[in-house]
C-alpha positions in Angstrom: 107.9 78.3 69.6 110.2 78.3 66.5 113.9 78.5 67.1 113.3 79.0 70.8 112.5 75.3 71.2 115.5 73.2 72.0 116.1 69.5 72.7 117.7 69.2 76.1 118.8 66.4 78.4 118.1 66.9 82.1 119.7 65.4 85.1 117.1 62.7 85.5 118.0 61.4 82.0 114.9 62.7 80.3 115.4 64.2 76.8 112.6 66.7 76.0 111.9 69.7 74.0 112.3 72.8 76.1 112.0 76.6 75.7 114.7 78.4 77.5 114.3 82.0 78.6 117.3 83.9 80.0 117.2 86.9 82.3 119.2 88.4 85.1 118.1 87.6 88.6 116.5 91.0 89.1 114.4 90.7 86.0 113.2 87.1 86.2 109.7 88.1 87.1 109.5 89.8 83.6 110.0 86.5 81.7 106.3 86.4 80.9 106.7 89.6 78.9 109.5 87.9 76.9 107.1 85.0 76.2 104.3 87.4 75.0 106.7 89.3 72.8 108.0 86.2 71.2 104.6 84.7 70.5 103.2 88.0 69.1 106.2 88.6 66.9 106.3 85.0 65.6 102.6 84.4 64.9 101.1 87.9 64.4 104.0 89.9 63.2 103.7 92.4 66.1 107.0 94.1 66.7 106.1 96.8 69.2 105.0 95.5 72.6 105.2 97.5 75.8 104.5 96.1 79.2 103.4 97.8 82.4 104.3 94.7 84.5 107.4 96.4 85.8 106.2 100.0 85.8 106.7 100.5 89.6 110.0 98.8 89.6 112.0 102.0 90.0 110.3 102.7 93.3 112.5 100.1 94.9 115.6 100.4 92.8 117.4 102.6 95.3 120.0 102.3 98.0 121.6 99.1 96.8 118.2 97.4 96.2 117.8 95.8 92.8 114.0 96.0 92.4 110.8 94.6 93.7 111.7 90.9 93.4 115.2 91.1 94.8 115.3 91.1 98.6 118.2 91.3 101.0 116.6 88.6 103.1 118.6 85.6 101.9 122.0 87.0 102.9 120.7 88.3 106.2 119.0 85.0 107.0 122.3 83.3 106.2 124.2 85.7 108.5 121.7 85.2 111.3 121.9 81.4 111.0 125.7 81.6 111.2 125.5 83.9 114.3 122.8 81.8 116.0 124.9 78.6 115.5 128.0 80.4 116.9 126.0 81.6 120.0 124.7 78.2 120.7 128.2 76.7 120.5 129.7 79.3 122.9 131.5 77.8 125.8 131.8 79.9 128.9 128.4 81.4 129.2 126.9 81.4 132.8 123.5 80.2 131.5 122.5 78.0 128.6 120.8 79.6 125.6 117.2 78.5 125.3 116.3 80.2 122.0 117.5 82.7 119.4 114.9 84.2 117.2 115.1 86.8 114.4 112.9 90.0 114.5 112.3 92.3 111.6 111.0 92.7 108.1 114.3 91.8 106.5 113.9 88.2 107.7 110.5 87.9 105.9 111.4 89.6 102.6 109.3 92.6 103.6 112.0 95.3 104.1 111.8 98.1 101.5 115.6 98.4 101.3 118.6 96.4 102.6 119.6 97.4 106.1 122.4 99.9 105.9 125.9 99.8 107.5 124.6 101.9 110.4 126.8 104.3 112.2 127.3 104.6 115.9 124.5 107.1 116.4 122.0 104.8 114.6 123.0 101.8 116.6 122.7 103.7 119.8 119.3 104.9 118.7 118.2 101.4 117.9 119.3 100.3 121.4 116.4 102.3 122.7 114.0 102.1 119.8 114.1 99.4 117.2 112.7 101.7 114.5 114.4 104.9 115.6 116.9 105.8 112.9 115.9 107.1 109.5 116.6 104.9 106.5 116.6 101.1 106.5 116.0 99.5 109.9 118.5 97.3 111.7 118.3 93.6 111.5 117.6 92.3 115.0 117.5 89.1 117.0 116.4 88.1 120.5 118.2 85.8 122.8 116.6 84.0 125.8 118.6 82.2 128.5 117.4 79.4 130.8 115.6 80.4 133.9 117.5 80.7 137.1 116.9 81.7 140.6 119.9 84.0 140.4 118.1 86.5 138.2 117.4 89.6 140.4 114.0 90.9 141.2 114.9 94.6 140.6 114.5 96.2 137.2 117.8 98.2 137.3 119.6 95.1 138.5 118.2 93.0 135.6 119.3 95.7 133.1 122.8 95.7 134.7 123.0 91.9 134.5 121.9 92.0 130.8 124.7 94.5 130.1 127.1 92.1 131.7 125.8 89.3 129.5 126.4 91.5 126.4 130.0 92.1 127.4 130.6 88.4 128.1 128.9 87.3 124.8 131.0 89.9 122.9 134.3 88.6 124.4 133.4 84.9 123.7 132.2 85.6 120.1 135.3 87.6 119.2 137.4 84.7 120.6 135.5 81.7 119.3 133.6 82.7 116.2 135.3 83.5 112.8 134.1 86.4 110.8 132.2 87.9 113.7 132.9 91.2 115.3 131.0 92.5 118.3 130.2 95.9 119.7 128.6 95.6 123.1 126.2 98.4 124.1 124.3 99.1 127.3 121.0 98.2 125.6 122.1 95.4 123.3 124.8 93.7 121.3 125.8 94.9 117.8 127.3 92.1 115.8 128.8 92.3 112.4 128.7 89.0 110.6 130.6 88.9 107.3 130.1 92.6 107.0 126.4 92.6 107.8 125.1 94.3 111.0 122.7 92.6 113.4 121.6 94.0 116.7 120.6 91.6 119.5 118.9 91.9 122.8 118.2 89.6 125.8 114.7 88.8 126.9 114.2 87.8 130.5 110.9 86.0 131.2 110.1 88.0 134.4 111.2 91.4 133.2 107.8 92.4 131.8 106.1 91.8 135.2 108.9 93.6 137.0 108.5 96.6 134.7 104.7 96.6 135.2 105.1 96.3 139.0 107.5 99.3 138.9 105.0 101.4 137.1 106.9 101.6 133.8 104.1 100.5 131.6 105.5 101.9 128.3 108.7 99.9 128.8 106.6 96.8 129.7 104.5 97.3 126.5 107.6 97.7 124.4 109.1 94.5 125.8 105.8 92.7 125.2 105.8 93.8 121.6 109.4 92.6 121.1 108.2 89.1 122.3 105.2 89.2 119.9 107.5 90.4 117.1 109.3 87.1 116.9 106.1 85.2 116.2 105.0 87.9 113.7 108.3 87.6 111.8 107.9 83.9 111.6 104.3 84.2 110.4 105.3 86.7 107.7 108.2 84.6 106.6 105.9 81.6 106.2 103.5 83.6 104.0 106.4 84.9 101.9 107.6 81.3 101.4 104.1 80.2 100.2 103.5 83.3 97.9 106.3 84.8 96.0 104.5 88.1 95.4 103.8 88.8 99.1 107.2 90.3 100.0 107.4 92.6 96.9 103.8 93.7 97.5 104.6 94.6 101.1 107.7 96.5 100.1 105.8 98.5 97.5 103.0 99.4 99.9 105.5 100.5 102.6 107.4 102.5 100.1 104.2 104.2 98.9 103.3 105.1 102.5 106.7 106.6 103.2 106.6 108.6 100.0 103.2 110.1 101.2 105.2 111.5 104.2 103.5 109.0 106.6 106.7 107.6 108.2 106.2 106.6 111.8 102.4 106.7 111.5 101.8 103.2 110.1 103.8 100.6 112.0 105.5 98.2 109.5 103.9 95.2 111.2 100.5 96.7 110.6 101.2 97.2 106.9 102.4 93.6 106.7 99.1 92.3 108.2 97.1 94.5 105.8 98.8 92.9 102.9 98.7 89.4 104.4 94.9 89.8 104.2 95.2 89.6 100.4 97.2 86.3 100.7 95.2 84.7 103.4 93.4 81.3 102.8 90.1 83.2 102.6 91.3 85.3 99.7 89.7 84.0 96.4 92.9 84.2 94.4 96.1 85.6 95.9 98.0 88.1 93.6 100.6 86.5 91.4 102.6 89.7 90.8 103.8 92.7 92.8 101.9 95.1 90.6 98.6 93.3 91.1 99.2 93.0 94.8 99.9 96.7 95.0 96.7 97.5 93.2 94.7 95.2 95.5 96.3 96.7 98.5 95.3 100.2 97.4 91.8 98.9 96.7 91.6 97.4 100.2 92.7 100.6 101.8 90.1 102.6 99.8 87.1 100.3 100.2 87.3 98.6 103.5 85.1 100.3 106.2 87.5 100.2 109.1 85.0 102.1 111.3 82.3 99.4 111.0 84.1 96.2 110.2 87.2 94.4 111.5 89.8 93.1 109.1 90.2 89.4 109.6 93.6 87.9 108.6 94.2 84.2 108.6 97.9 83.6 108.9 97.9 79.8 108.9 94.8 77.8 108.1 92.3 80.7 108.3 90.1 81.9 111.2 87.6 79.4 112.5 83.9 80.4 113.0 84.5 80.6 116.7 87.5 82.9 116.1 85.4 85.1 113.8 82.7 85.4 116.4 85.2 86.2 119.1 86.8 88.8 116.8 83.5 90.4 116.1 82.6 90.6 119.8 86.0 92.1 120.6 85.6 94.6 117.8 82.2 95.7 119.0 83.4 96.0 122.5 86.4 98.2 121.4 84.2 100.4 119.3 81.7 100.8 122.1 84.3 101.6 124.7 86.1 104.8 125.5 88.0 106.2 122.5 86.4 103.7 120.1 89.5 101.4 120.0 92.2 101.4 117.2 91.3 103.1 114.0 92.5 100.0 112.0 91.3 96.9 113.9 92.8 93.6 112.7 92.2 90.2 114.1 94.2 87.1 113.3 93.9 83.4 114.1 96.7 83.9 116.7 95.1 87.0 118.1 91.3 86.9 117.6 90.8 89.7 120.2 92.9 92.1 118.1 96.5 92.3 117.0 98.7 94.2 119.4 100.1 96.3 116.5 96.8 98.0 116.1 97.2 100.0 119.3 100.2 101.7 117.8 98.4 102.3 114.5 97.3 105.6 112.9 94.6 107.9 114.1 91.2 108.0 112.5 92.1 111.2 110.6 95.3 109.5 109.2 93.3 106.5 108.1 90.8 108.7 106.2 93.6 110.6 104.6 95.2 107.3 103.5 91.9 106.1 102.0 91.7 109.3 99.9 95.3 108.9 98.8 94.8 105.2 98.0 91.7 106.1 95.9 93.7 108.7 93.9 96.7 106.4 93.4 94.5 103.6 92.3 92.8 105.7 89.7 96.1 107.1 88.5 97.7 103.7 88.2 94.8 102.0 86.5 94.5 104.9 84.1 98.2 104.7 83.3 97.9 101.0 82.3 94.6 101.4 80.5 95.3 104.6 78.5 99.1 104.5 78.0 98.8 104.8 74.3 95.7 106.9 74.1 97.6 109.8 75.5 99.6 110.0 72.3 96.7 110.2 70.0 95.9 107.8 67.1 93.5 104.9 66.9 95.7 101.8 67.0 94.5 98.5 68.4 95.5 99.2 71.9 94.6 96.7 74.6 95.4 96.6 78.3 94.9 93.2 79.9 94.8 92.3 83.6 98.5 91.4 83.3 99.4 94.9 82.3 100.6 94.1 78.8 99.9 96.8 76.2 99.9 95.8 72.5 99.7 98.1 69.4 99.5 96.6 65.9 100.3 99.9 64.3 97.4 99.8 61.8 96.0 103.2 62.9 99.4 104.9 63.1 99.3 105.3 66.9 102.6 105.5 68.7 102.9 103.0 71.5 104.1 104.4 74.8 107.5 103.1 75.7 108.0 101.2 78.9 110.0 104.1 80.3 107.1 106.5 79.6 104.7 104.1 81.3 107.0 103.8 84.3 107.3 107.6 84.5 103.5 108.0 84.5 103.0 105.2 87.0 105.6 106.5 89.5 103.4 109.6 89.9 101.4 107.6 92.5 104.5 107.8 94.8 104.6 111.6 94.7 103.2 113.3 97.8 100.5 116.0 97.3 102.5 118.7 99.0 99.9 121.3 98.0 97.6 119.9 100.6 99.8 120.9 103.5 100.0 124.3 105.2 103.7 124.8 105.1 106.9 122.9 104.1 110.3 122.8 105.7 112.7 122.1 102.9 116.0 120.5 104.0 119.3 120.7 102.2 119.5 117.4 100.3 123.2 117.3 100.9 122.6 117.1 104.7 119.8 114.6 104.7 120.7 111.0 105.7 120.4 108.3 103.1 119.9 110.5 100.0 120.4 107.5 97.8 116.9 106.3 98.9 115.1 109.3 97.6 112.9 108.5 94.7 113.1 112.0 93.1 115.9 114.4 92.8 118.8 112.9 90.8 120.4 116.3 90.6 120.2 116.6 94.4 121.8 113.2 94.9 124.7 114.4 92.5 125.1 117.4 94.7 125.2 115.3 97.8 128.0 113.1 96.4 130.2 116.1 96.4 129.8 116.6 100.2 133.0 116.0 102.2 133.1 112.7 104.0 133.5 114.3 107.4 130.3 116.3 106.8 128.1 113.4 106.0 124.8 113.7 107.9 124.0 111.6 110.9 121.4 108.8 110.4 119.1 110.3 113.1 119.4 113.9 112.1 116.0 114.3 110.5 114.3 112.1 113.1 115.7 114.3 115.9 114.5 117.4 114.1 110.9 116.0 113.6 110.8 114.9 117.3 111.9 118.4 118.4 109.3 120.0 116.2 106.6 117.7 117.7 107.8 118.3 121.2 107.9 122.1 120.8 105.0 122.8 118.5 102.9 119.6 118.5 100.0 121.5 120.1 99.9 123.8 117.0 100.6 121.5 114.1 101.1 117.9 112.8 104.4 117.0 111.2 105.0 114.5 108.4 108.2 113.3 106.7 109.7 110.5 104.6 112.3 108.5 106.5 113.8 107.1 103.3 115.9 110.1 102.2 113.1 112.6 102.2 114.2 116.2 102.3 110.8 117.8 103.1 109.0 118.0 106.5 105.4 119.0 105.9 103.1 120.4 108.5 99.4 120.8 108.9 98.0 123.3 111.4 95.7 121.9 114.1 92.3 123.6 113.7 91.9 124.0 117.4 95.2 125.8 117.6 93.5 128.8 115.9 90.7 129.1 118.4 91.1 132.5 120.2 92.4 132.3 123.7 92.0 134.9 126.4 95.1 136.9 127.0 97.4 135.5 129.6 101.1 136.4 129.8 102.2 132.7 130.1 100.5 131.9 126.8 101.8 134.9 124.8 104.9 133.3 123.4 104.6 132.7 119.7 101.1 134.3 119.5 99.6 137.5 118.3 97.7 139.9 120.5 94.5 140.7 118.8 92.4 143.6 120.3 88.8 142.7 121.0 86.2 144.1 123.2 84.0 141.2 124.4 82.0 140.1 127.3 81.8 136.5 128.3 78.9 134.8 130.0 80.2 135.6 133.5 80.4 139.3 132.6 84.2 139.5 132.5 85.7 141.7 129.8 88.6 140.4 127.7 90.4 143.3 126.0 92.4 141.0 123.7 92.6 137.6 122.2 95.7 135.4 121.5 96.1 133.8 118.1 99.2 131.8 116.8 101.7 134.1 115.2 102.3 132.0 112.1 105.3 133.9 110.6 107.1 133.9 113.9 106.3 130.2 114.6 107.5 129.2 111.1 110.7 131.2 111.5 111.4 129.5 114.8 110.8 126.1 113.2 113.3 126.9 110.4 115.8 128.0 113.0 115.5 124.7 114.8 116.5 123.0 111.6 119.6 125.1 111.0 121.9 122.0 111.0 119.9 120.7 108.1 119.7 124.1 106.4 115.9 124.1 106.7 114.0 126.7 104.6 110.4 127.5 105.2 107.9 127.4 102.3 104.3 128.5 103.0 101.7 126.8 100.9 98.6 128.6 99.5 96.3 126.2 101.4 97.8 127.4 104.6 96.7 131.0 104.3 94.2 131.9 107.1 92.2 135.0 108.0 90.9 136.0 111.3 87.3 137.2 110.6 85.6 139.6 112.9 88.6 139.9 115.3 
């Protein structure tokens, strides 16, 4: 070790030789690279060493995040524990608090970016949908009070009583807890603890049955998922505590999916379960770095046959043989039933009959697209690490090990790629293949929420910084635009976007939308009248067909996005011809 070796005395009184490596907190995972550089320089005289271990680091160095291995979880967990203790110690509540549990990826080191200081519109959206606003999600918690016969049996009365509880809790917390400021809402309680925002809701044991009896099955299902979400958060936190690379791997996979314009298609809990499969007790050797975990996740997405085989995830001690048999039976039953079940079917030791998050998962077409994207990204990333120096010519002794360290001894005169060049090449896997879509709706970067999270577009972020403060975009602006597009034109096209600062909404026409329709005045809006003399099987003559008027529809879509200054860009793959009309 040379001069790196020092004699040090430790707290237990031991005096030993030690090798000390110093690095900032955000770069401690790169200490092995320092070790390799020192050993090669000292023993082999190698001066030029480049590493690909941190080549995807920049993907998460946005929006206040400091990289793959630095999470906002510790400070949010501390804020939650302070708030939970304050709620349990409140005096004056009509009922005693039974439990307070955190919900969300930020409490399990799986959130891509730290939750933002959400505005009123984002908090209001989260009151109805926990993942509504664009950008980072809100940190949430669930409160359950003791059972009482005074709880009403009417759904609206229960909602009103919960709102009264939110008002009472806000008053008591403001008066009795230091450093806590509350903003009660009809659907929840927004609490700022030492500057961090947490959003809480109350769960009533009988509310799910009341909603189901009232016929509101979507609300009952959402409440059921919120209950399951607490156990899911605890399970993911346990895995993150056992495996340091789990959280960074999940964050990279989520970031990659968002960059592929797949926001809202893959539930975050489903992504966490997919990555948890790589760290389950059945895994031969869990990944030890975020880069290796990301590569294995891409490989899993590419190679696993989701149509023919369930994905088994052991969260605790693994799935027992009985659980595996039950999972296989449930999977075969789902595939043989109507609709074929969820496209991605995951069973865990806690839910051998299928995870409830699968029902909200992607369609079969979306899964196949992700498999193609994962295969392309895997080839690109592996090629970047394997041939980083070959792209520059020369015949130096270049090697790429499994740990991603590239070494050039310089004998052949080859120029070793710098780490910045390796990172720039590796980040291509996060670029969406926009040419595969039929049309793009380009939004003004200055009007898109959370532009600091956008991976590309430094110049665009500079332009956004010159926007007047009173013209800053609302956090739900893009989401509302996409929802409006899906509501108005969902029968014609599919819409894709990136919730983390993306300024492009991509669309793909539905093939069935271009099947000719018989002329009817009610269906003529947004369609072309194509003359055609034809005779159907019944002998009725149709003088004309109706086909989508693509230019008119795209112009209307752009007009809907006027607050975001949307501009329509047609792609070459979107050109269509009507043959024989």
